[in-house]
N, C-alpha and C positions, 0 to 999 in steps of 0.2 A: 174188116180191115187186113185181117191176118193174111200173112203171106204162107199160104199154106204148104209150096216147096221148103221155106224155110222151117217151117213146123216138120216136116217128115223128115228132115235131114239131122235132126235131135231127137227123134224117136226112143224109148225106152228098148233097147235091144236086150236088155235082162233087167232081173229084178234088183240088181245092184248100182244100177248105174245113177241113182236120183242125187246120190252125194256130189258127182262130178258134174250133172247137169246143172243142178241148183249154185253150185259154185262156178262156174262159167258164165252164167247170167248176172252175178253179185259181180264179178270181176268186172265183166263186160261195161256196166256204167260204174262202178266205183273208180275205175281206172280212169275214166275220162272225167272226172272230176278230182283226182286226187293231185299227182306230182309235174302235171306238164306247167306248171307255173311258177315262178316265186312265192313267197308268204305274201308280200303286199300286195303282190298283181291280183292274186286270188283272193284277199281280203276286198280289193275294190271290187272284183266282179263279183262278190257275193254279195255286196252292198247295192251292186245296182240291180241285181237278180231279185233281192228283198224289196226293193222299191219299185221294181216293174212290176212285182206278184201284186203289192197292194194298191196299183194304179190299174192294173188288170181288173183285179177282183172287184173295183168301186166302180170305174168308168166302161167296161168292156175292152177287148182288144180292139175295136175298131174305131171307138172314139178315143181311144187313149193317142198320147203325142208324145215323142221322144221329148218334149220339152218338160211335159209333165213327171215324167218319170225322173230325170235330170234335177228338177227342182224338188222332187220328192227324196232322192237322195244326195241333196245336196251338193251336187257337182256340174260343172258345166257341159252344156250338151256334147261340146268335141269329147269328153270323156266318155261318155257312153258309147260312140262312135268308134271310139278305140278298141273296144271290146265287141261290140255287135255292128254289123253293117247295116243293120236295118231293124224297124219294130216287129217285125214279123221273126228274124231270124233270132231276137230277144224273146219274144213271148212262146216261142217253140221250145228256147232252152229253159224255161223255168220248169215245167212238167218234169222234163227229163233229168234236172238236178234231183227232183224231189222223188221220182221214183227212183231213184239210186237209194236212197233212205229209207224206201219201202221195202227193197229188195233185200236192202240189209238186216231189216228188221224182222223180217219175214225169216230169212234165215237163223237166227237166234230164235225166234219164236217155235221151230220146228223142228230143230236140234235132237229133241227127246220124242219126235213122233216118228213112229214107225211103219204106220200101214198108211197107204193111200189116202183112204178115206178121212184120216186125221188129218195130213196135209192137207189136202183140199178143202176142208171145212175149216181148217184154220186160215187159210189162204183168201175167203171168201171174206171171212170173218173179220181178218184185219184189215182188206181194203177199205171196209166201210169204216173201221176204227181209225184209221189212217186218215181218211176224207174228215170225220168227225173233229179230228185233233187238228187238221191243218185246211180248216173251210176255206180261205181266201185261192190256196192252191187246187182244192177241188172244185172251187166254182170256174175259175181258168182251166182246169183240166176239162171236166164233164161237160161243161156248160158252152165251153167255145172250142177249145182244142179237138176234143174227140170228134163233134160233130162236122169240123171243118172239113172240105174237100181238099183243103190247100197241103193238110197234113201227110198227104201220101207221096209229098217229095221233099220231106225234110227227116233229120233224123230221129225227129221224136216218132215218127212211126215204128220204126224199130224197136224203140223203145215198148211200147204199147203192144207192137207184135210179140215182143218176150213175156208181157202181162199176161198174153191170152196163151201163150204157148207152155206156160207154166202148169197151168189147167189142162190143156191137152194133154201135155204129157202124163198128169196124174191119171185122168181118164183112161190114157192107154196101161199105165201100170197095175193100176187096179184091175182092169180088165186080164191082164196077163197073170196076177197072183190071185185070181178067183174071188175077189172082193164083192164083184158084182158082176152079173152078167156081160157078153159080148154079143158083139151085133149091132147096136147102134152107131151113128154116125159120130165121131168123138168132137168133129167142128160143130155138129148143130148141137149137142149136149151142151159143148162149151159156150156156144151163143148165149143157149136160154139161160146158163146158171149164171154168167157173166151180166146178161142182158136183166135179170131180175135183181140182181145187186146193184145194178148201175141205176135201174128204174126208181128203187127206193132212195138212193143217195141224192140222185135228182132232185127227187118229190121234194126231201129233207131239205136239201139246199134254198129251192124256190119257195116253199112254204111253212119251213119248218116243222112240217109234220111227216110223219109221225113224230112226237114230241120225243119218246125213247127211241133212238135211230136204233141203236144196238139190240136192243130187244126186238124189236121189227125185223131186223136182220137176222138175229137168229132163227126168228120163227121161218122167214122166207129162204133161207137156206137150208134149214130141215126141210120144209114141203117140197122145194126143188131137188133136193138132193133124195128124199125119198120115192118122189113120183119118176125121175129119170134113173137113178141107180138102183133104188130098193133098199133105199136107208131106213132106218126105222129108229127114231128118237126113242131115248129112255127116261127123258125127263130133267137129265141134266143140262144144264143153262151153259157151261165152260166150252169155251171153242175147243175143238179135238180130243173132248174127254168123252164123247159118245162112242155107241158100239153097236154091231148087230146083233141083235136080238137071237138072231139065229147062228151066231159066230160057234163053231164046234159041231 
């Protein structure tokens, strides 16, 4: 789903462009949910989004009705349409709002991380942790929005593109810094890393297995990074705290 041309426009031109790149991603999505409406209007919109999330997670997008969402939110159907012209428009607004929070959390989590390896590992780990803490949102995104062919026509596509572009940026930056060998297609590497994490999340959402999601994620992230990038775990289970045994 990633737009390669969009990713190429923001590739790491130097080893020092990370802060600017990440700040631009965070700004792009937090600005969209920020000052564009008055406080009362923003509160009403958030009430609708929360109600829609509960209904979509419970019933699925295809079976959910605007009337169900209005009832869940405790407001007339006409109020829903004042903010969102269709059910699909509302459905795609739900993951976008949460992804803005995810990007902000990630920015805070990697403020003290200085290697591409630490930043990438933290990113993959936090993606699963964010899903664990927001299971209704995760069900809507991973089980309904992400697989949908219609997502290519909506703004949420660009949000998901940004999600994968961060991985590609870090892969390229790690190559430039010599943290792992260059040569492999960064898009393929990103697809494998992201797909591995997503599959564990999806299995957990559907079957609640593995029981300990984060323990499984630590294992899968370390194994895939080791296989793809030459990452050698040293036994520490905290995200971003590992190092290459061959450093130096």
